[in-house]
Phi, psi and omega in degrees: 000133176254128184231130172265117190270002187212091183226131180264132173237150183225132177301143181306326181297320178289323178299317184283334186230038186301332183299328183282348181264352187274341188300319183252011182231084186302320183288319175298320179298319180302317181281319184294328181277353176291124182298342179267001181295144180228152176238157176217137170273172177299324179295324176298321180295316179300317178299316180295320177298316180297316182296326182261003179059046173259151184270325189207156174225145169270119186241150178204153176276177181288136178273093179283167171285327181282120183294332177295319177292325175298318178299320181298312180289328177295322177300321179294316180296319178301312181300313185283329176293330176284318181297320181245053187300333181273358184234332187239135171247122186264141173246160185263128173271130180220160172250103190302331182271358184274149175293143178084011183295323180296319179295323181292320177297315180295318179302313183290324177297315179295337179271000174112355178283142192231035175184176179233139175142175000276128179271135180250097183306311182285312183296330180260003177069039181261133170277098188295343179272350183272114178297327179298318183283330184265349185300321177304325179286309186292320178297319180295319180297320180290315182296318184267352182057056180233151180277163180233128175263124182243127178290131174222159173210158185292140183279356181235178178088192188289154176272151176204160182297127181097354178286124184264169181244042177272112181298151181296331180292336175286324174296319177300318179297320177300316179298316178303319183278356187234035179301134183100345178269135175276102185256128174256113178272115183290158175057047178061026178065023182063022182092002182296335180297334179299331184280357175291354173282348180284144178298131176092335184286323182300318179295318180295328183260028186296335179253019181260135176239163180231127174263161188259018185306133176066023181310315183301336177278346192241317188222160170262187188296346180296338180299324179291320179292327176295316177300320178296316180298330179271005179062042185246009184300333179281359180243007182257131182242121179298135181207144183256328192073026176304138012268009177303318179226145175286152181300321184299321180292326182286342179282339187303311183298319179295319180295328181271357189289334184084006178292155179291162177301320180298315180294321178297321179294324175300311185291320185284344181184326185296321178296317180295319178302316180294318182293320182272351180060051179237000000 
């Protein structure tokens, strides 16, 4: 089974009227006004899966600051995850600092969504080091036994729209404060996986996974060989960041990596199957 673990879907109403949603959502505005920004409906995702011969995608709406908008996109994900139950696994978009976040997570879980994310620490104004601010997320993940996708990005290299300034040591602090939570650090954890070679960090990061979203923009195929050298292939989840990138383009680096068929199968779907319990 091939699974894309990081796919964005947007309700048609937001796609058609995105301008009215940007006024009170600065981070969404930053991305939406980018001329290279792309949107995808659930049907677009199904087409992309078919074209690339993938079996399933983990999909989620945009995590707005406004909890009402999060509910709106969650309703869309719930509807489409039910409609395409054999192809789509839905995650819950939440605003961690908003009132009622625990109820929204429970509502979506009861409706069939089986994870939380993608959370944007900088874009949503979350102090990722504050246990008080992150506890609604982490407590829910532990109680419901569901994973959390956290946006991260590399602290060096070229600048791009949406690149945040959250230091890696703050992500490490979040992990320290969230033992027992299955955390998926998007975009290779911003390079945090390289530090799993440090003594003590691997044990602390025993429940941490890394998705490969947007790899062609960030790394060449050596990133996969590095993960293998660090004995991390069982913690890597294939992800495209669709519709930012097509699935086929994201496969190139893995195909050129020189990894064994077994390791490729882990990354392309077996790890995700185990994490999602499917």
